[in-house]
C-alpha positions as CSV (number, residue, x, y, z in Angstrom):
1,M,259.3,90.8,131.5
2,S,258.1,88.1,133.9
3,D,260.8,85.8,132.6
4,D,263.4,88.4,133.4
5,F,262.1,88.7,137.0
6,S,262.0,85.0,137.4
7,L,265.6,84.7,136.3
8,I,266.6,87.6,138.6
9,N,264.7,86.1,141.6
10,G,266.2,82.7,141.0
11,W,269.7,84.2,141.0
12,F,269.1,86.0,144.3
13,A,267.6,82.9,145.8
14,S,270.5,80.8,144.8
15,H,273.0,83.4,146.1
16,M,271.2,83.6,149.5
17,E,271.3,79.8,149.7
18,H,275.1,79.7,148.9
19,T,275.7,82.6,151.4
20,A,273.9,80.7,154.2
21,Q,276.0,77.6,153.4
22,A,279.2,79.6,153.4
23,A,278.4,81.4,156.6
24,S,278.0,78.1,158.4
25,S,281.2,76.5,157.0
26,T,283.9,79.2,156.5
27,G,284.1,80.9,159.9
28,E,287.0,78.9,161.3
29,G,289.0,79.2,158.1
30,I,288.5,82.9,158.0
31,S,289.5,83.3,161.6
32,Q,292.6,81.2,161.3
33,S,293.6,82.9,158.0
34,A,293.2,86.4,159.7
35,D,295.4,85.2,162.5
36,A,298.0,84.0,160.0
37,V,298.0,87.4,158.2
38,V,298.3,89.3,161.5
39,Q,301.2,87.1,162.6
40,T,302.9,87.7,159.2
41,L,302.5,91.5,159.5
42,L,303.6,91.6,163.2
43,A,306.8,89.6,162.1
44,D,307.5,92.4,159.6
45,G,306.4,90.2,156.7
46,K,304.2,91.1,153.8
47,V,301.2,89.5,152.0
48,I,301.7,88.4,148.4
49,A,298.6,87.5,146.5
50,C,297.9,85.7,143.2
51,A,294.9,84.5,141.3
52,N,294.0,83.8,137.7
53,G,291.4,85.5,135.5
54,N,288.5,87.2,137.2
55,A,289.7,86.1,140.6
56,N,292.6,88.5,140.1
57,I,290.1,91.3,140.8
58,L,289.6,89.8,144.3
59,A,293.4,89.6,144.9
60,Q,293.7,93.2,143.9
61,Y,290.8,94.3,146.1
62,F,292.4,92.5,149.1
63,C,295.8,94.1,148.5
64,T,294.2,97.5,148.1
65,A,292.3,97.1,151.4
66,L,295.6,96.3,153.1
67,L,297.7,99.0,151.4
68,N,295.2,101.8,151.7
69,R,292.5,101.0,154.2
70,F,289.4,98.7,154.6
71,D,286.9,100.4,156.9
72,Q,288.9,102.8,159.0
73,D,292.0,105.0,158.6
74,R,295.1,103.2,159.8
75,P,298.7,102.7,158.8
76,A,299.3,101.0,155.4
77,L,299.9,97.3,155.5
78,P,302.4,95.7,153.0
79,A,300.7,93.7,150.3
80,I,301.5,92.8,146.6
81,N,299.2,91.4,144.0
82,L,301.5,89.5,141.5
83,G,298.7,89.7,138.9
84,A,298.6,93.5,138.9
85,D,301.9,93.8,136.9
86,A,300.7,93.0,133.4
87,T,304.1,93.7,131.9
88,T,305.9,91.2,134.0
89,Y,303.1,88.7,133.7
90,S,303.0,88.9,129.9
91,A,306.9,88.8,129.6
92,I,307.0,85.5,131.6
93,C,304.1,84.1,129.4
94,R,305.9,85.3,126.3
95,D,308.8,83.1,127.1
96,N,306.5,80.1,127.2
97,R,306.6,79.9,131.0
98,F,302.9,80.3,131.9
99,N,303.2,77.9,134.8
100,D,306.0,80.1,136.2
101,T,304.0,83.3,136.1
102,F,303.6,83.5,139.9
103,S,306.3,81.1,141.2
104,R,309.0,83.1,139.5
105,Q,307.8,86.3,141.2
106,V,307.4,84.6,144.5
107,R,311.0,83.3,144.4
108,A,312.2,86.9,143.6
109,V,310.2,88.9,146.2
110,G,309.1,86.3,148.8
111,K,311.0,85.8,152.0
112,P,310.6,83.9,155.3
113,H,307.7,85.3,157.4
114,D,305.8,86.4,154.3
115,L,302.4,84.9,153.4
116,L,301.1,83.9,150.0
117,L,297.3,84.3,149.5
118,V,296.1,82.2,146.6
119,I,292.5,82.7,145.3
120,V,291.1,79.9,143.1
121,D,287.7,80.3,141.5
122,D,287.8,77.5,139.0
123,G,289.6,74.5,140.4
124,H,293.3,73.8,140.4
125,K,295.7,75.5,138.1
126,A,299.4,74.6,137.5
127,N,300.7,78.2,137.9
128,L,299.0,78.5,141.3
129,I,300.3,75.1,142.4
130,Q,303.8,76.2,141.5
131,A,303.4,79.4,143.4
132,I,302.5,77.5,146.5
133,Q,305.5,75.3,146.1
134,A,307.7,78.3,145.6
135,A,306.3,79.9,148.7
136,H,307.1,76.8,150.7
137,D,310.6,76.8,149.3
138,R,310.9,80.3,150.7
139,D,309.6,79.3,154.1
140,M,306.4,81.3,153.6
141,R,302.9,80.4,155.0
142,V,300.0,79.9,152.5
143,V,296.4,80.8,152.7
144,V,294.1,79.5,150.0
145,L,290.6,80.8,149.2
146,S,288.9,78.3,146.9
147,A,285.6,77.8,145.2
148,K,286.1,74.1,145.3
149,E,286.7,71.6,148.1
150,K,289.4,69.0,148.0
151,T,291.4,70.1,145.0
152,D,295.0,69.2,144.1
153,I,296.0,72.4,146.0
154,T,294.6,71.0,149.3
155,S,297.2,68.2,149.3
156,L,300.1,70.7,149.0
157,L,299.2,72.6,152.2
158,H,301.4,72.4,155.2
159,P,300.1,72.2,158.8
160,E,300.7,75.9,159.3
161,D,298.8,76.8,156.1
162,H,295.1,77.5,156.0
163,E,292.3,77.0,153.5
164,I,288.9,78.6,153.2
165,T,286.7,76.6,150.8
166,L,283.3,77.1,149.4
167,H,281.1,74.2,148.3
168,N,282.1,73.5,144.8
169,L,280.7,76.6,143.2
170,A,281.0,77.8,139.6
171,P,283.1,81.0,139.3
172,S,280.1,83.2,138.8
173,E,278.5,81.8,142.0
174,A,281.7,81.9,144.0
175,T,282.9,85.4,143.2
176,P,280.3,87.4,145.3
177,L,280.8,85.0,148.2
178,M,284.6,85.3,148.0
179,L,284.2,89.1,148.2
180,V,282.2,88.6,151.4
181,V,284.9,86.3,152.7
182,I,287.6,88.8,151.9
183,N,285.7,91.6,153.6
184,A,285.4,89.5,156.7
185,L,289.1,88.7,156.5
186,C,290.0,92.4,156.2
187,A,287.7,93.4,159.0
188,L,289.2,90.8,161.3
189,I,292.8,91.8,160.4
190,D,292.0,95.4,161.2
191,H,290.3,94.5,164.5
192,K,293.1,92.3,165.6
193,L,295.8,94.9,164.8
194,F,294.1,98.1,165.6
195,G,291.0,97.4,167.7
196,A,287.5,98.9,167.1
């Protein structure tokens, strides 16, 4: 039993260390990203989110917090998680176009003044890169939340885009911190749009 507690305590200690590191490094990115989302919503745009694998849970959580509510009752805010539609996703994959899973949808539903949120928990992925390129083709802004610093995605970002990066964490370490980042983002968005 003591081995179990040692592993558990080690996990919590590691999480607290990563949390302290993220708290000191992500504030500016979170604030700028919240501003970008607010500007998008005030311009009658919508947020389109995409992520692969387990990170899709975070994309859905963020969209649900906008569409329904985060911490307080308020009007619904427009958000779409492209990974939530399993039928469309699998149809695009079936046609051997995995790299187009998100970019094809962005080109169909994205418009100028919309914003693409990309969540990357395990480095760079071709379908996420293509989604960013499609968003730029549609004159959309991009916000990236990444577990890694300095990936191929970073080089794609335009000056009006924003990136929130953690310090090269494994997906299992990054996921709980990304949830904290998303909660902070949601709280800021609500505060900027609706006040206390």
